[in-house]
N, C-alpha and C positions, 0 to 999 in steps of 0.2 A: 078197281082190282078186284074185288068180290066176286064179282058175276064172273070175270075171266078165268079164278081161279076154281071155279065147280065144275066148268067145262063142257057146258049145257052145249046138246046138239046146235046146226045153225040151221034153223029152217028155210032157208034157203040156199043153203046148199050142203043138202045132205050127209055128204062125207066130209064137211070139218065141224068141229065148235068153236065154241065161243070165245076165241082168248085175248088175249088184250090187242094185239093187232088190229084184230076183226072190228073188236069193238071203237078202237081208236078211230080207225075208216069211218066207219059208221057217226061216229057223232063228230066229226072231222065236217064230213058231210052234215051234218043236219046245220050244223053254226057257219057253215061256206069256207071255211078255213081248209087248204093242202093236208092232208100229212105227210109226215116229215121223219125220218131216221135221222139221229146224228150219226154221222161218221167222223170217227178222232181223228183220221188220219186227213181228210178236208179241210178242218178246222184250224184258222190261226189263232193259238191259243191267246198269244200275249194281245191281236185287238179284241177277241171277244172279251177277255178277264178285265181290258180296259173298260167297258163298257159301262157298266155295274160293280157296285161291291159284291162278295160271296154273299152277306147276309141279305141287301135287297134281295138279291137271285132267290134267294134263298125264303124268303118273306113271299114273297110271289109264284115261285114254283116255276121259275123263267129260267131263261139262258137263252142268252144269244149262240148264235150259231152261221152268223156272216155278217162281215162289214164292209159295207159299199162305202164309196165316195158318199152319194148323197143318202144312203139308206142302210138301217142295220134289219138283220132278220133275227126276231126271237120266236123261239119255242117255246108253246105254253102250253102245260099239263090242263091250264084252268081257264077255259073258253071267255066264260062267262066273269072273271073278274081281268076287269079293263083298269081299273087305275094307275096303276103302273105305266101305261101307254101316254098319256096324254105328260105327264112328269118327264120320262125320259126324251119324249120327240121334244120338248124343253129345253133340259138339261145338254141333249146331244146337238139337236141342231140341224136332225135330221128328221127322214120317214121312218115310222116303225114298217114292218112287214113282219104280221105273225103268221106261226104255219104250228099245228096241234102235233104234239111227241106224248109219248107213253110218259108216264108220272118216275115209270124205274130208269129209264134212261137221263133225262131230268136228272133226280137224283145220284145218282154216277156220274151221270159226267160234267155235275157242278162239284165234286168233292175232286173229278181227278181233274178238270184244269186247273183250277182256281189252286188246288196243293201244287201243282208243277209249275202256273205261272209264280208263285209265290218261293217255290224251290230255287228257280231259273234268275229271279229279281236277288233274291239272298247270295246265289253262287255270284253274280255278277258284284253288289256291292261290297260283298269277301274282297275277290280278286282287284275292285279298284282300292279297299285297302290296304291293302297288302302290298300292291304298289310304294305308297308312300307313308308305309308303318317304317321301314329301317330308317328314313330320316326325318326327324322332327322341326330342323331350323337350318341355316344357313351356318351356325356357329357347326353345329354336329357334322354336317358336311363337309367344312375345311378342316375340322379333325381330324373325320375320318381321311380325306385325301391325304392329309400330310403322316398320316400313320402307315397307308401304304405305301407313299412314296419312299418311307422309313423300310420299309421291308422289303421291299425289292431292289434296293441297294447296300 
C-alpha cells in the first residue's frame, strides 16, 4: 500500500501510475492467483459469514466471497499466509479456492458483511422472541382468553 500511495509511474505503461489495483494484479500474477474485486451486490452475505467468524477472518486478512456446494472461494491480501487454508478445508469439508484482493477491500467488506449479518440475525431473533413474549404459559393464555370473552359480551 505504501508504494501505491506514492503513485510512481508504471514503467510498462507510461500513461499510468502504480496504483493498488495494478500492484495487486502484478502480485497475483507472480503467485499464481487470479486477481478479483469484491462485488457486494453479488455476495450471499449469510452464506459467506457462516464460513468463519469475523475474528478469524480479521486475523488472517481473508474473507469468503462465494460459497458453492463443494467449494468456498476466499479472497486474501496475503498470498503467503496459508495456515488458515488447511484448517478451513478440514472444518468445512470443502475445497478452498483463493483469489487475490486488495487489503482495503477486505477490511471494508469484513466490517460491512459481518455487521449486516449480525443485524439481520439480531432482528430475526427479536421478531421470534416478540411472537412468544405476550404469552408465558398456558395459564396466562387461558386467563387472557377469558378476559377477552368477558369484554366482548
